[in-house]
C-alpha positions in Angstrom: 26.0 -26.8 -103.0 24.6 -23.9 -101.6 27.2 -21.1 -100.3 25.9 -19.2 -97.3 27.2 -15.5 -98.2 27.8 -13.8 -94.5 27.3 -9.8 -94.5 29.2 -8.8 -92.0 29.1 -4.6 -90.7 31.6 -2.2 -92.8 34.8 -0.9 -90.6 36.0 2.2 -91.2 40.0 2.5 -91.1 39.9 4.5 -88.5 37.2 1.9 -86.6 40.1 -1.0 -87.8 43.0 1.1 -86.7 41.9 2.0 -82.9 40.6 -1.2 -81.9 44.1 -3.6 -83.6 45.9 -0.9 -81.6 43.8 -1.0 -78.8 44.3 -4.6 -78.3 47.9 -4.4 -78.9 48.9 -4.8 -75.4 49.3 -8.4 -73.2 46.7 -6.4 -70.0 43.7 -5.1 -72.4 43.8 -8.4 -73.6 43.3 -10.1 -70.5 40.9 -7.4 -69.7 38.6 -8.4 -72.9 39.3 -12.4 -71.4 37.8 -11.0 -68.0 34.9 -9.0 -68.9 33.7 -11.8 -71.0 32.5 -13.6 -67.8 30.2 -10.9 -66.7 30.4 -6.9 -66.7 32.9 -6.2 -63.5 33.6 -2.6 -61.6 37.5 -0.8 -62.3 38.2 -2.1 -58.5 36.5 -5.5 -59.1 39.6 -5.2 -62.2 42.3 -4.0 -60.2 41.6 -7.1 -58.1 41.8 -9.3 -60.9 44.8 -8.1 -62.1 46.5 -7.0 -59.0 47.8 -3.7 -61.0 47.7 0.1 -60.2 43.9 1.4 -60.5 45.4 4.9 -62.5 46.5 2.1 -65.2 43.2 -0.2 -65.3 41.5 2.8 -65.9 43.7 3.7 -68.4 43.5 0.5 -70.1 39.6 0.3 -70.0 39.1 4.2 -71.4 41.1 2.8 -74.2 39.1 -0.4 -75.1 35.5 1.6 -73.8 37.3 4.4 -76.8 37.5 1.8 -79.4 34.4 0.7 -79.3 35.7 -3.2 -77.9 34.0 -2.3 -74.2 31.1 -0.6 -73.1 30.1 1.0 -69.6 26.8 1.1 -67.5 27.0 3.3 -63.9 25.2 1.8 -60.6 25.0 4.1 -58.3 28.5 5.1 -57.1 29.9 2.8 -59.2 30.8 2.5 -63.2 30.5 -1.2 -64.9 32.7 -2.5 -67.4 31.2 -4.9 -70.2 31.4 -6.6 -73.5 28.7 -5.3 -76.0 26.0 -7.6 -76.1 26.9 -10.8 -78.4 30.8 -10.6 -77.8 31.3 -13.4 -75.6 29.2 -16.0 -78.0 29.8 -17.4 -80.8 26.9 -18.4 -82.0 25.2 -15.3 -83.8 22.1 -15.8 -85.3 22.2 -12.1 -87.4 25.1 -11.3 -88.8 28.2 -9.9 -86.7 29.6 -6.6 -86.0 33.4 -5.6 -87.0 33.8 -5.5 -82.9 31.9 -8.7 -81.9 33.9 -10.3 -84.9 37.1 -9.3 -83.4 36.2 -10.1 -79.8 35.0 -13.6 -80.4 38.5 -13.4 -82.5 40.6 -13.1 -79.9 38.4 -15.0 -76.9 38.5 -18.2 -79.6 42.2 -18.2 -78.1 42.0 -17.7 -75.1 43.3 -20.9 -73.6 46.6 -19.7 -75.1 45.9 -16.1 -73.3 48.6 -15.0 -70.8 48.0 -15.9 -67.5 44.6 -17.3 -68.6 44.2 -19.6 -65.4 45.1 -16.8 -62.7 42.3 -14.5 -64.6 39.9 -17.0 -64.2 40.5 -17.8 -60.8 40.6 -14.4 -59.9 37.0 -13.8 -61.6 35.7 -17.0 -59.7 36.6 -15.4 -56.3 35.1 -12.2 -57.3 31.8 -13.8 -58.3 31.7 -15.7 -55.5 32.5 -12.9 -53.1 29.0 -11.5 -54.4 27.1 -14.3 -54.4 28.5 -15.1 -50.5 27.5 -11.8 -49.9 23.7 -11.7 -51.8 22.9 -15.0 -50.3 24.6 -13.8 -46.5 22.0 -11.6 -46.6 19.2 -13.2 -47.8 19.9 -15.8 -45.2 19.4 -13.8 -42.6 16.4 -11.9 -43.5 14.6 -14.6 -44.4 11.9 -15.3 -42.2 11.2 -11.8 -42.0 11.4 -10.7 -45.6 7.7 -10.9 -46.7 7.6 -7.5 -43.9 10.8 -6.4 -45.5 9.7 -6.1 -48.7 6.1 -4.7 -48.2 8.2 -1.8 -46.3 9.6 -0.8 -49.9 7.4 -2.4 -52.2 4.2 -4.3 -52.0 3.9 -7.6 -53.9 0.5 -6.8 -54.5 1.5 -3.8 -57.0 2.4 -6.4 -59.1 1.2 -9.7 -58.3 -1.9 -9.1 -60.5 0.5 -8.5 -63.6 2.0 -11.7 -63.0 -1.0 -13.3 -62.9 -2.7 -12.2 -65.9 0.6 -13.1 -68.2 0.9 -16.1 -67.4 -0.4 -19.6 -69.4 -3.6 -20.8 -67.6 -4.1 -24.3 -66.5 0.0 -25.3 -67.1 1.5 -28.4 -65.5 4.0 -26.6 -63.7 6.1 -23.2 -62.9 9.0 -21.9 -62.1 9.6 -19.9 -59.4 12.7 -18.0 -59.9 14.0 -16.6 -56.5 11.0 -17.6 -54.6 12.2 -16.7 -51.3 9.8 -17.7 -48.6 7.1 -18.6 -50.9 5.2 -15.3 -51.3 3.8 -15.8 -54.6 3.5 -19.6 -54.5 -0.3 -19.8 -53.4 -1.0 -17.2 -56.1 0.6 -19.2 -58.7 -0.9 -22.3 -57.9 -4.3 -20.7 -59.1 -2.7 -20.6 -62.8 -1.2 -24.3 -62.5 -1.1 -27.9 -61.2 2.1 -27.8 -59.6 5.2 -24.8 -58.5 8.4 -25.5 -59.0 10.3 -22.8 -56.2 14.3 -22.5 -56.2 16.1 -20.4 -54.5 19.8 -19.8 -53.7 19.5 -18.7 -50.0 18.8 -22.4 -48.4 16.9 -20.3 -45.6 14.6 -18.9 -47.6 13.8 -22.6 -49.0 13.6 -23.6 -45.2 10.9 -21.0 -44.7 9.3 -21.7 -47.8 9.2 -25.4 -47.1 7.2 -24.7 -43.6 4.6 -23.5 -45.2 4.0 -25.0 -47.9 6.5 -29.0 -47.6 3.1 -30.8 -47.2 1.7 -29.4 -50.8 2.0 -32.1 -52.8 1.5 -29.2 -55.5 4.8 -27.7 -54.8 8.1 -28.8 -54.8 11.2 -26.5 -53.9 14.5 -26.5 -54.1 17.8 -24.7 -53.4 20.1 -24.1 -56.5 22.1 -21.6 -58.2 20.3 -19.8 -60.8 23.0 -19.2 -62.9 22.8 -23.4 -62.9 19.8 -24.9 -62.7 19.5 -28.7 -62.0 16.1 -29.1 -64.3 16.0 -30.8 -67.7 16.0 -29.1 -70.9 12.4 -27.6 -72.1 10.3 -28.8 -69.4 8.5 -26.2 -68.3 5.9 -24.3 -69.7 6.3 -20.3 -67.9 8.7 -19.4 -65.7 8.4 -16.2 -62.9 11.1 -13.9 -62.0 9.9 -11.5 -59.5 12.4 -9.2 -58.5 15.2 -11.6 -58.7 17.4 -10.5 -61.3 18.9 -7.0 -60.0 20.5 -9.4 -56.6 22.2 -11.7 -59.5 25.7 -10.7 -60.8 25.0 -11.4 -64.3 21.8 -11.6 -65.2 22.3 -13.5 -68.6 23.5 -16.3 -67.1 19.9 -16.7 -65.7 18.3 -15.6 -69.0 20.1 -18.7 -70.6 19.3 -20.7 -68.1 15.3 -19.8 -68.4 15.2 -20.1 -72.2 16.8 -23.7 -71.7 14.5 -25.7 -69.5 11.2 -23.9 -71.0 9.4 -25.6 -73.8 9.1 -24.1 -77.1 6.7 -20.7 -77.1 7.1 -21.1 -73.0 6.5 -17.5 -71.5 9.0 -15.4 -69.0 7.9 -13.0 -67.1 9.6 -10.8 -64.9 9.2 -7.9 -62.8 12.3 -5.8 -61.7 13.0 -1.8 -60.9 13.6 0.6 -63.3 16.6 1.9 -63.6 16.9 4.2 -60.4 19.8 5.7 -58.2 19.5 5.0 -55.1 22.5 3.8 -53.9 21.2 2.8 -50.0 19.5 -0.3 -52.0 22.5 -2.2 -53.0 23.5 -1.5 -48.8 20.1 -2.4 -47.2 19.0 -5.3 -49.5 21.7 -6.3 -51.0 21.3 -5.1 -54.7 23.8 -5.6 -57.3 21.9 -3.3 -59.8 20.0 -0.7 -59.0 17.6 -1.5 -61.0 17.5 -2.2 -65.2 17.0 0.0 -68.3 14.2 -1.5 -70.7 16.8 -1.8 -73.5 19.4 -3.5 -71.5 17.0 -6.2 -70.6 15.4 -6.6 -73.8 18.3 -7.2 -75.4 19.8 -10.2 -73.3 16.4 -11.7 -73.9 16.5 -11.4 -77.3 20.3 -12.2 -77.4 18.9 -15.5 -75.9 15.9 -16.8 -77.8 13.2 -15.0 -77.2 10.6 -12.3 -78.3 8.9 -9.9 -76.3 5.7 -9.6 -76.2 5.0 -7.0 -73.5 6.5 -4.4 -71.9 6.1 -1.7 -69.8 6.4 0.5 -66.8 4.0 0.7 -63.3 4.1 3.8 -61.3 4.2 3.2 -57.8 3.9 5.3 -54.5 7.4 5.0 -53.7 10.4 6.5 -55.4 10.9 3.3 -57.4 8.9 2.0 -61.0 8.6 -1.5 -61.5 9.3 -2.9 -65.0 7.8 -6.1 -66.4 8.7 -7.6 -69.5 6.4 -10.8 -70.9 8.5 -12.5 -73.2 8.3 -15.7 -75.3 10.8 -18.5 -76.3 10.7 -18.7 -79.9 10.1 -22.3 -81.3 13.5 -24.3 -82.1 15.9 -21.9 -80.8 18.8 -24.0 -79.0 21.0 -21.8 -76.3 24.8 -22.4 -75.7 26.7 -21.7 -72.9 29.8 -20.0 -72.8 
């Protein structure tokens, strides 16, 4: 019998004691469980745990200083989240000390205090985010193309998408298709296009334009839970959609699930910026992305990055483009 030796990242005594001390408090263990569902702002954690902001801020600071939690700034908001892979149990590489420790705690989540109450509150927060975003897109569905052109015309990045998609594929998925502005262009690369959006009004607008086209299928669905079979599509396009998603890694894992081996995922999004008005005017949940963050999410979900570049525009925004290929034989596990 061959025994596989697992190499672990060594933790120095100070690191070990700091992390164990951080987890010696019930509230901080509950916070780890909450962050296993995604990134949350301080105010959202306050709402979930129904505790004072200063108390929650202190707990988050302790967890962050111990290396168990990371933070990122989105305009005026600061979000806390678990390090990549900490909420997952399937590892293709040596886990870090913090990842192992967090996974050990979360493996007993069924026994955690107030687990059901916390999960219910987390669901309410995520539903609230989704409702706000969906409400916005339902309202603007008929004018979305014009609205987009006023900020960043799709022609700036449309040619990049077409250049990096495979030729003569059977079916391409247009993720967050909106009213279907990209669909005619995608049809030059594939026999069929499957457009999916969480806004029923957006799908209704797309159906008005393409409902009689046998080469187009349109579906209303949550992008974090796509109602499509595993390993069925050759390519997926996510054009200016991920910054509207509450928890993008969940969408990326769904894309990995539905793609065939060596399938292509083309992403076009905004480079991280500080234009706070995008949160209010366009229901953006993320003010763009650091390339490294998207790259880590993709590699964690079994993708190989084939190209990553930025496009300078005439506006204040830069465009981030990524072509990723699904590794052969990779199976995605959900939390």
